[in-house]
N, C-alpha and C positions, 0 to 999 in steps of 0.2 A: 355174657358168661355168668352162671349162678356162682353166687359166695355165699359162706354162712359164719359169721363172725358173733363172740361174746366178749363183753367187757366185764372185767370185777370191780364194782364199781364200793365197795365194802369190805374190808376188812377187821375185825374185830380181836385184840388183843390182850389179855388179861394174865398179870402177873403177881405173885407174892416172894416172898425169900425162902419159899420151900418148892414150889413151881410153876407152870407156866401154861394158860389154854389160849389156843387159836381157833375161830369161828369165823368159815367164808361162805361168802354170799354165792350162790351159783346163779348166772344169770339168765334170762326166759330163753325160749327158741321161738322163729318165728320159721314158716315154711310157706310158700306161693301155691295154691291147690288147682287159682284157677288157668290158670298158664306154666306155662314152660318155656326156657331159651326156646326161638324163632319161633313162637307160635302168631299167626296170621292174624293180624288186627287191621279193620277195616277204617281208613283214612275219616274223622268227624265222627265217627259214628260214638255215641256213651257205650263204656265196657264195663263191665260189673267185674272187679278182682279181689279174689276170696285167699285170707292167708289162716293155716292151723298157728294157733298160739299156746304154748305149753310152759309150764316152768317147775322144777324138782322140787320148789320149798315154798312157791306161792300159789295159791286157786287161780285158777282159769280169771275168775271174774274182777281178782286184784289188778291184772293188767289192762295195760292200754297199750292202744296201735297207729299210727299214722302210716298216710300212703304218699309217695312221694313220684312225680315223674319229671325225671330229668333233671333232679336234685329240688325243684320246686315242688312247695306241697299243696295237692290237693286235695287230702282229709286228715283231719286234724285228729291228734289223741285221743280214742273214745274206747270206752270198753267193747269187747266180741260179743256177739253172740251168743244165745243160751249152750250151741254146740260148743264153743269154744273159739269160731272162726271170727277174724275181722274181715269190713266187707266193704270197699271202697267203688261208687261210681263214678267216673268220671268221660271228659269225652275225649278221644286220643285223636291228635293232629300228628300230619306229618313232621317228623322230627322227633318225636317221642319215643324214641326208644326203649331206655329204662325206667324200669317201673321198681321201686325200693318200698319195702313196708319193713317199717321198725318199730319194736314193740319192749315197752318198759314196766319195770315193778315195782313195789312200794319202795323199794329202795333204792330206786334211779338204775339200775343195772340196767342194760339195754343189749338186743339181739333183732341182727335184721336179716332180710333173703333178697333177692333182686333177680330180674330176667329181665332179657333183651327180646321185644318183639320185632318181628315181622311185620312194619306196616305196609298196606296194600292202597296205593292213590285210589281214591273213588271221583268218577266222572261227573262233571254236572249234568241234568237233565237236557233236553232237547224239546225245539218248539218249532212247530210251522203250522202258517198261517193257511189255508186252503181255501177260505173264504172269508170276507170279500178280497177282492182283487182289484189293485191300482188300474188296472184298463178297463173295469166294470163300469155301468152307464145305472148312476142309485138316485131314487127319487124320496124326497121326504114324507112321501105320503104312501110309501110303499116299504114293507116289512124287508129288513136286510139279513140274508143267510152270513152269520157267523160259524164258519167250519176250521178246526184246528187240530194237530196232531200232537201228542204231548206221547215222552218217555223216558227213563233212567235207565241205566246202565245196573243199578244195583237195588234201585227199590221197585215194588210192583206199581204200575200207574195207578191204583185207586190209593197210595199212599201221597201220590203228587197232589199240590196246591197251584191251581194256576188260578189266573183273573185278567179280563181283557178290559183296557181302560182307551178313552179316546181323547185327543188334545181337547175338544172342544165338547163333549158332554158327560169327560170323567170317568170313573168306572162303570163299566157297562155290567148289568143285572142282567147275567146271561146264565144263572144256574151253576152247579158245582160238579155235574153229575159227568163220568168218566167211563167212555164203554173198553171192553178188555182191552180191545187192540187200541187204546190209546185216543181216540177219539174224544172231542167234543164238539157239540152242536146246541147252535142257540139261535133266537130271529129279534129284530130290533129294528127299532126307527131311530133314523138319528136327525140330527136338525141339520138344514142346509149349510153347507160351505166346505172347507178343505181337512177332512178329517188324517191326522197322525192314529193307526189302530195299533196297539201295543197287546201283546200275546204273553204272559209273564208265568213262571213255572220254578217251583220249588221243591227241594225235594225233602228227606228227610235230616238232611245231614246241613240243611238251611242253604246248599248251596241252588242256582237259579240261574236262569237262562231268559233272553230276552228278542223275541222278534216282531219286527212290527213292519206294516205297509203304510203307502197313503192312499185314500180313496176321497173322493170330490160327490158329496151329497147336491144334486139340483134341489129345485122346488118339486111343487105339485107336478107330473107329468104333462103335457101340452101335446094335444092330437095335429100330425101333420098337415100340412096343407098343398093343394096339388092341384094343376091344371094341365089340360091340353092343348098345345099350340100348334101342332099340325097334324092334319090337313083342318083347314075350316070347314066350320059346322056348316053344312047344304051341299059339299062336292058332290058332284057325280062321276064316277067309275067304270071303265068297262069292266065285264064279267072274266073274273080270272085274273085281272091287276091283283099284284101286289100293292098291296097300300104299307106306307109306313107313317105307324100313330107315333107321334112322337107329343113328348109333354114335359114337363117340369115338378120337380116333389123336393120337400124342404120338411126338416123337424128340427128345433132348437134343442133337441135332447139327444138322440142318436146321431151317427152318420146315415146320410142319403141312401150310402148302400145296404144299411140296416133295412132298413123300409119293405114290406111286403107290397107288390104291385098286383093287379089282377085285372083283365080286360073282358069285359061281356059284350054281346048282342042281345038287343030286344024280340030278335028273329031268329035266332038261334039258342039252342036248348044248353048245349055245354060250353062249358070256359071256353072264350078265344084263346086264351096262353096267360103266363105271366112275365113278366120284364125285370129285369134291375136299375137300378138309376148308378151313376157315376157317383164321383165323389161331388162336382158340380150339381146334383140332382139332376140331370138330365136323363131322358127317359125314350128310350126305341122299341117301339113292338110292332113286328112287319107278319101280316097276314092277306094271304091271295083266296081263301075260299068261302070268301061273302055271297049268299045268293042272291040272285036278280031281283029286288026290290028295296026297299027304303030301311036301313039303319038307323036304331041309337047305339053307337057304342058308349059303354064308360069305361073309366080308369077309377079303381077302385085302389085306395093306398090308408096300409093299416102297420101301426108302430107296435115294438115287441109286449106294449102292457094292452095292446090289441085296441086302443084310439082308431078313428078311422076318418078319411077324405077324399069324397068321391067328386068327377066332373065328366059331360058328356058331350058331343058332338052327334051330327046327323050326317052318313052319308048314302046317295043313292047309287046302287050299283046296276048298269045297262048295257047295250051293247054299239059300239062306235061304229061313224060311217066308215068306207074302205075308197082310199085315195091314191093313184100312179100316176109318176110324172112321165110319161112317154118321149118327150122330147123340150128341151136338147138332151145329148148323151155327153158323159164324163171325156169330151177331149180338148184341143186348142181351135182357137177360133181368132180369126184378124179385125182388128179394128173398122169399125164399117159393115161388117158383115153381116145382114138379114137373120137372124135367129126366133123359129116358129118354136114357141112354148103351149105344149097338148097336156092334157091328162084325161083320164077314164076314173071317173065317181060312181060310186053307187053307197046303199042304206038298205039295211034289213028293213026299216020301218017307215022312213022317206025316201020320197021320190028325189030323184039327181038332181031336179032344179031347185029342192029346197032343202038342198045343203050348202050351208055360206064358203066362199072360197075365196079365198087370200094368198097372193102368189108375193111373195116379198123378197130380198138381199138379207144376210146377214146383219149388215149395220141398221134394217129397221125401215129400208125404203121400200114401199107398197108399188110393185107391177101393174098388177092388175086385181080387180075384186070382181069380174064378171062370173056368173054364174055356169054352170054345165048345162047344157041342151037336156031336154029331157030323155035322151037317151043315153046321157051318163058322159060324154063329152064336152072337152072345156079347151079353148086353144085363143091364143094372142102372138102376135108379129112384132119384135123390138129389133133397131138398127144404132142403136145409141150408147148402147152399153159401154162405158169407161176400159180402159187395157187391166190388169190385173186377173187375180185367181177370184171368182165369183163363187157362191154357195148360194142356191135361191130354194127354197123352200115353201110347198103348196100345203098352207092350213086349212083342213077341212073341220066346221063345226054341224052337228045336225040339230033337232030340232029340241033333242034333251039335253043341249049344253056337251053332248061327249062330243071327241073332236078324233081325228086322225092328220097325219101329217105324212107328206114324203119330201125329200130332198133332192138336186142334182147340184154337182160341182163341177164346174168348167173354166177355163180360160181365155180372156180375150188377151194375145198377145201384142207387142207394138215395138216397132223396127228398132236396132240398135242406129246411131249416129256415125258418121262417117269419122275415122281416129284422123290424128295427127300422127305424122309419120318421120323418122329420122334413122339415118345409115349411118353403121361406126365402121370402124376410123373414117372422120369427116373429110379427109384426103387420102383417099386410099391408093394402094400401088400396086404393081403384081406381086406383090411378097405379101398384101393383106386378102385373109379374108373378110367380105363384106357382111354385114349383120344387120337386117334393117329389124327394128323398133316399131311398132304401130300402137298407139295410146290413145284415151280418151274418149273412144266410143264408150258411150252410153245408154245402157235399156231401162224404159222408162218403167216396165212391171219390174226389174231388178233380177232379169235376166243376166247368165255369165256370159260376159262377150268372149268371143275367142278369136281368132285371126288367122285368115291364110295370106300367103305371099307368094307372087311371081316373077321372078326376071326376064328381062327380055332385052336382047341385043340383036339386030338384025333379024334373021330367020332362027334365031336360037330363045330356047325357053327354060328357064330351068325353074322349080318349086321346090319353096322353102323359104325359111328366113334370113339363111346363110347360103352366100354365093363364096362357093372355095375358088381362092386364088387361081385354082388351074384354069379356070375358064376365060382370066383374063387378060388381057395383053393393055400394054402400053398404050393410051393417047385415047382407047375405047370407054364410050360411053351406051352406060347400062341404065332400062329403066325399072324399078321397081313397083309391084302396086300390091296395097294390103286391103283386104277387103273384109270386114265384121261379119261377125255370124253371133245371135244368142241362143244360140243352141236349137229353134225353131225356122231360122230363116235368115239370109242375108243379106247385109245392110249396104246403103252407101260405101264405094270404096274410095283411098285418094291413092296419089303417084307422085314418084318425086323422080330425076335423073341423075348420074353418078359419074362423074370420069375417072378413069384411071390414068393415075400420075407414074412420075418417074420414082425407081427403086433404089434408094442408096445400095452402093456398095456393101456387103455384109463380111461377119466370118474374118477379119484381118488378123492376119498371122503374122507377128515379126521375129525375126530370129538372127543373134546374134552368134555369129562363130569365129573361132579364133584356136591354133596350136595350142595355145597356155591363155591361164591367163593372170598373168601378173603386171606391175605397175609400170612395167616397160613393154607390153606385150602389143601386136597389133589385132585390131578386134573389126568385124565385117557384119553390117546391117544388112539386111535382106527383108523382104515383105509379099505377101499376097492375102488376098482379099476375093470374095465373090460377088459376081455381079447379076443379078438374075436378068437383067434388060442386056445383057453380052455385050455391054461398054466396054472401052479400051481404057485402061486404067492408070495414069500417072503419079508415079512415089515419088514425093519426097521425102528425108531425115531430118533431123535434129538430135545432137547428142548430149547429152549431159554436159559434157566437157563445154559445149559451145560450135563443136563442128558440124558442119550439115554435109559432109558426103558421106557415103554409104560406107567408106574404110578409114580407121584413122589408127596412128599409133600412139600409143601413152609415152609420155616422157618420164614419169618415175616421178611425179610430182603427188600421187596421189598414193595412198595407203592400203595394205591388204586392211580387208571386210569392207571397203569404200565400194559404193554401189556406182555401176555406170551405167545411164541408161540411154536407149536407142528410140525415140520417137519417130516414127513411119506415117505417111499420110499419102492414102491412094485416095483418089479424086475421078469420078467419072463423069467431067465437065459439067454435071449440074450439081451433085453430090457427092460428098465425101468420108471416108470413116478414118480415123485414126486408131493406131495401136502402140504399143511399146511394148519393150524388154528387156529385162535390166540383167547384168550379168555383176557378183560379187568376186574382186580381187579376192584370188589366193592370198594365202602366207607362206614363205620362204623359209620355213624355220631356221635359226642363225643354228654355227656350228664353232667348237671349241676350236681353239688356234693352239694354247697351251693350261699346262697345269702343273705346279712347282707348289713345293712343301718349304714353309720358312719357320724355323729353319728345316736342312735336309736331313740334321740327325737328331736323335732326343735320346735323352735319358730320361731317369726317373725325376733329377730336378729340375728339367724339361718345366716349367708354367703352362706354355700352351703353344698350337701349333697353328698358324696361317697357311690356309687354302689359298693362293694364289692364282685365278684365269683369267685369260683372252679369249674373246668368243669375235666374231665379223657375221654381219648381216647384210644377203644381197638386197632385200628390198631398204635397206637405208636406216632402217630403225637399230635403236640402242638397246643392244641386248639385255639382259636382266640374270642373275643366275641365283640358282636351286642348289644346296650343300648339303650332303650327306655323308655322314662319317661313320664306318663301321670301326670296330677294335675287335679283330679275332673272329670277325665275319661280322659279329653283333652291331643291329643298329642303334647307334645312338641317341640323343634325347636333341640333340648341339643340332642346330640347321643354320648356322650364322658360318662365314667362312674361317672362324677363329675357333679351334676346340682347345679347352683348358683341362689339364691333368688334373689327376696325377696320371703318369704313364707308369707301366708295367715294364720290367726287362723281359724280352722275347716277344713281346706283343707285336702285332703286324695293325700299325693304324693306316686307315685308307678311307681319301675325301674321296667323294664322286661328285661330279658338276654339271646339271645340264643347265645348259645355256636355254632362255625362250624371250619372245617378244610378245606382241598382243595377238598372235593368232595362235600359236602353240609353241612347244618344244623341240631343243632338237636332240642328237643325240649324247650319250650322257659319257664324259671322259674320266680318270682317274689319276692321283699319283699317290703312292703309300711309301711308309718306311718302318723300320722295325726298330724297335726300343732299344739303345745298347744298355752297356753294364755300367752299372756305379762303383769305383772303388770304393773298399771299407775308409770309413772318418773315424777320429774322435778315440785312436785308441788308447790304452789306458796298462800301464804294468805292476804289478803289484809284490814286492818281495816278504814274505810272512815268514816268521820264524818264532819259537818261545824265547828265545834269549838270541844276542848278535856276540857270538865267542868265534873266537878262532879254532873251535872244535865244533861247532855249531849244523844243525839241519836248517838248511834254507831252502825255499819252496817258490816257484815263481810262477804267477798268471798272469792272464792278459785278456783284456774285453776290449773290442771294435763295436762300433755303428755301423748297419752296413743297411741301406736305406732299398736294398733288392729282396733284402730279408734273405741272402744267403748263406749258408752253410760256413765259416770259419774255420780255416786250419792254423792250427799254430803250433811254432818250431823256437826252440829255445837258444839262446847262446850266454855264456857265463861268461866273466872275464876273467876266469880260473882256466878255460877252456872246455869246459863240459856243457854236452847241449842237451841233456834231461831238464825238465819241468824240477826236479827235487834236487839236490848237492848237499852232502857231508862234509864240512871243511878237516884237514887234517893235521890243524895246529901248528901249520908250518908259517900262517902270517901272523905277524906283528899287530896287537891292538893299536887304531887308529888307521889301520887299513882298509881302502873302499871295495866294495865288492859289489858290481854291477852285472845286470840282467838284461840283454835282450831279445824282447819276442816279435815274431813275425805273423802278421795276421792275414792269409790270403782267401778268396772268393773263389779262385781257379782260375780268375784273368786277371785281377791286380791283387794287390797287398799292400799292407802298413806296416810299420815298425813303430816302436817304442821302447823305453828302457827305464831302469828304475834301478839303484845305487843306495845300498847300506854300508855305513862306517861299523868298525868292528870295535866293540865296547873291550875296556881292561876293566880285567877283574883284581882286585886290590889284592897282596900277598897278605896269608893269615899267619897273625903270630900265637904261636904257644909256647908251653912250659917255661914263662918269665920267672926269673927269683931273685933274689938278693941276698948276697953274701959280704962278712965283715971281717975283718981284717983282726980284728982284734974282739973287746966285751964293747956292748953297745952302749957310746958314752962319747960326749963331745971329744971332737979329734981323731975320730976311728973313722976309718975309710968305707963307705959301702960301695960294692960294686953291681949292678945290675945284669943281667945275662937275659936270651931269649932265645928261642928256634924261631923260623919263618918259612912257609913255603908260597911260591908263585903260579897257581894254574894256568897261567899264560906262556909257561916254559921262561920268564925274563929272572936275569939276577937279581931279587930286592935287597936294598940294604936296610939297616935296622937304624932309628935315631930313639934316643933315650930322655925322658922327662922327668925331673925331679920334682914334687909339688908337697911345701913346705906346709906347716901346721898355719901360720899363716896365710895363705896361696900365695908366696912367692913360687916361681917356678926355674927351675934351672936345668939348664940341658948338658948333656954328657952321660957316660957308661956310669960313671961314679961319682963319690958327694961325698965329702967330707963333713962328718958332723959339726955341727957349728951351731950353741944358743940354744940347745933343747932341753928341753925339762924332760924329768920321769913322766912317762905318759903321753909324751907328745907322737902324732903317729905322722910318719914318713912316707910317700909314694911315689915307685916308680913306675913311668908309662911307656912300653916300646911299641912304635909304629914305622 
């Protein structure tokens, strides 16, 4: 907010006895003219501020002014310029919002002006290194390109300052020119080593930015090395053969894959082609269009700086011989068979008998080196080849060293050996299926051996490893034969005999029957079984109670839930089978004989009721009891035989008893009672009155305790004969007589009575109108007579007594008194009662 103020620094007052004069100094004035409130100023830049100075009683050149930013002086007191303006140039930073100019005149009077600025933050410049890059390859003997991009949001790029520095070579002399787009470019050699390259840029406000990268500078560039490793120099290949040229290359400065590799032939005008090395430096180049003649093949390798390496080999291209194996063919033969080996041979340049032949097995064993006849036929016979799979190769080589080959594969089969034979089960019966199992046959040439089986008894013959029991009968002898086969032919067989034995009884079923299952029941055991040989079966029994007959009667010594088991054994005379059956004795639940409650009557004072039950159990067990108590049909928490009150009049209390033994619970029986009435107790009778006279009003009230909380009805009877709760005496009674109230309180069923008596009190007669008369002049010897009136509220006839009290305290009884020994002024008092 802009403010203008002034201060009176001088006040002169002149006076004498006649008059007075006052002189005032007007303070100077300052007004900031270069900026106003809210003017936008960029952070970090120098800003020129101007203010117009004026003073009504001083010349402008006599004034001085200073400037403050946020209260801090930035320009001291100085005179204005010729045009009367004060000028201050200062940097404005973030937070420097308040600009104040203060003007002062020679009399030290001052004025000021202030504006509030809007500070716009400025940004630091930006910098980017385009080259060199961290992944680049650099040499100390080659110039390195230094390229960057700089910019600033406020300054033109031409106002920016920048420098390049190396951690090894220091500040780099790369010039100061900046393109209009902010590009900077220079070229320089760096010394060998790892450099941290820094590009620093600074704007006109002093803000700067630094960016950096690391580069590794090697020594002087080294030429690559190279070698053709395959094929060997001097080889001959058939026309049209694709030759795989392989080599190795390396360069100490760059990755092997960055080398340029080119292949050429001295007999062909065009370059054969190029290839690329892998990271290990291995090179592969395949070419199949070489002309028929001798070639010098060259591999040229060039690095990125043009340094080169070359290697070469000699390759001859011609036409090879032709060879075809006619026999044997690809099939399986047996050991000892005579095999005829034959082939047809030809060559465009040589006679067939000039072509060298080598017959060999895959393991290198040479079978024959006989040459072909002039008509191109080659043949020999062998019969001693070992069993197994064979690959026979025929290699043919002409006089130029060119080769051709053919091969044939066939198998020499060996027979499997005789097997071992077993039959399961070892001791079969007519119930068993017989299974033959042949093992142990081996095949020398690794063939998979399988077996065929044949079962024979008399004229019966059955094929398969398993003979069903449906074919066999007890005491028959069957012969089984197993023959091995290796997939090509059968080998020698093995046989064995099997005797069919007795079949033991099976499927025993034991049953216990009875009309009931109690500890005094009769139980009968029976059993059946299956005999596949149709033998007659003999049955024996054994009970868990020790008896061995088929039927037993239990003697009651067992308990319900006990188990009784019958074991039956059925024998065909050779083998037997046993089976068991068990039954669990059933429980007969106990029954209630009687249920009674004790006491058989209850009221609110009864502390508890006991439920007494008796029961009987046909199984001889001692029954237990469970109890359930209900009051007015609501089940109570009590589960013992004793139910504790309180009991409420009229409620029905029921005890239900369930008898139980170890096997279950019997039927429920119950006993009940109804809680009776409690007579009222603790009667209290009270007579109340404001007084107890023979004309008083007396009120009788009564209370009593009823444990049943019944409402009580009260009746009254007075000794005077009245029957209301309140009476008024008629005055006929005398004091000290007794009045009695008898109250009877009833709950509708029972009642209680109580009485209370009071004794009538006497009311003293009331004396009034007492007077003293003298029979003459009041002097010694005169007789004084005392008289008074009396009233009795109880209706009695009262009598009066008189007492004379003399001045010395002496008291004399009587209605009259003769004055004696008195002095003037003595007082004599008569009291009537």
